[in-house]
Residue, then its C-alpha position, 0 to 999 in steps of 0.5 A: m500500500k504505497i503512497l502515490r501522492k502527498e499534498s499539504l492542504t493547510n499548515i498554519s496555526n498548528t493545524k496541519v491537514t494532509r492529503l494522501d493518495i494510496f495504492a489500494p485497488d481492492i478498496a478503490n473498487k468497492n468503496k461508497a460515499g460515507q465509508f472509511v478505512v482503518l490503517m496502521v502506519n507500522e507493525k506496532g502502531e495503533r489502528v485509526p479510522l479515516t474516511i475515504v474522500d475519493s477513489n480512482k478505480d483506474k489507478g487503484s487508489i484511494t484518497l485520505i485527508f486528515q489533520e495531523i493531531g495525534l501520534t498516528t496521524k503525525l507519523l502518517g503525515g511524516l511519510g512521503v511518496g513511495d513510502s508504504i503503509y503497514s496495513i489498510t482495512g476497508p471499506l468499512g461502515h455502512p455507506t450513505e443512503v444516497k437517493n433523490y431527496g429533493k433539496i438537502i443541506l450539507v454542513g462541514g466543519g474543519v477537516g469534516i469538510a473532507e468527509i462531506y465531499p464524497v457525500a455531496r458528489a453522490m447526492k448531486k449525481a442522484g439528482n438532489y439540489v445540494i446546498t453546502i455550508l462550510g466552516t473554519r476558524a480562518k480562510d487559510l484553514l478552508i479545504l476543498e472549496n473548489e471541489l465542493k463548489s463543483v458539486s453544489d447548487e449553493l455554497h456558503i462559507a463561514t469563518d470564525d474570524g471573518s477572514y472569508g465568507r461571512k463572520g460566524f458559524t455554519t449553524d448561523i447560516l443553517k438557521e437563516l436558510l431554514s428560517n427563510s421559508q425553506s425548511a419545508q422544502v429541505s428533506l435532509t441535513y447531513a453534518v460532519g465536523p467537531i462534536p459541538m458543531m454537529r450537536k448545534v446542527a442537531v439543535v437547529t434542525k430539530e427546531f424546524g423538524v428536518k431529518t438530520m444525519v451525522s457521521l460520528n468520529a467516535l473512538m475506534v480500535d478494532a472497527t469490526g464490532m469486537c472491542g466496543c470502544c466506539r459505542v454510542t447511545v442512539a435513541g436510548k440504545v447502545k450502537f457501535s459506530c464501526v458496524d452500525g454507523p458511522e452515520f446516525e440520526a442526529h436528534d437521537v444521539d447522546w451528545d454528552e456521552l459521546d463528548k466525554r468518551n472522546r476526551v478519555y485519552l487526550d492527556k495520554e495522547a499528548h504525553i506520547c506525542k511529547l515522548y516522540k517529539l511530535 
């Protein structure tokens, strides 16, 4: 599983987002929008899930986009063209339910923008009117703007500091769109990004009665339903993000539990990164 292409998408303010095209023909031939892979950088490394952003069946390649934030993603980002990744398993998870809903809104925040791109492309191909809302802290952190513009009927951008698009948050734009007599026309909202953003999207869309799906970034180890590390509570029932998801109805997610579970290993991760001087 050799790296065919490497590109730095952002590298400012301690936020480094990297794109890799990796030779993985079996996965490239089978993956669908919304699915992910689990990879190990080396034989003794941890397993981390990453969404398949794109694939090329002719080249036998898949595209992964990730933020270099923890030990494994930093080690992955340290590899170059020609280097090989120890193992990649996939495609995993249920694919997005793609059909003609009519008018839909996609909301992407930070590196979650990469995860909504394959969904936007598939939904547009299925005949939907696609409204895309992208949000980042600043203009220089925005990724895949042109790619999403090409598959969106409307593209809205918000930055926390007002350096691009409008100043504010994705949910500000979402609420305005739904308030402007459009809520009855919108059949689906789909969001991926930081947990606080997805949670706020769920609050906004619930007010307007719009069905909302989120792709959860719960912690994973095994990713085949064996370890239970990625369990989340949805509609009062325990689900595993890897085999039951990663997409769930946003209004049914126990957001408090998800947030707490995702913070469990932050101190240990920071300690290990210091040991490796990453």
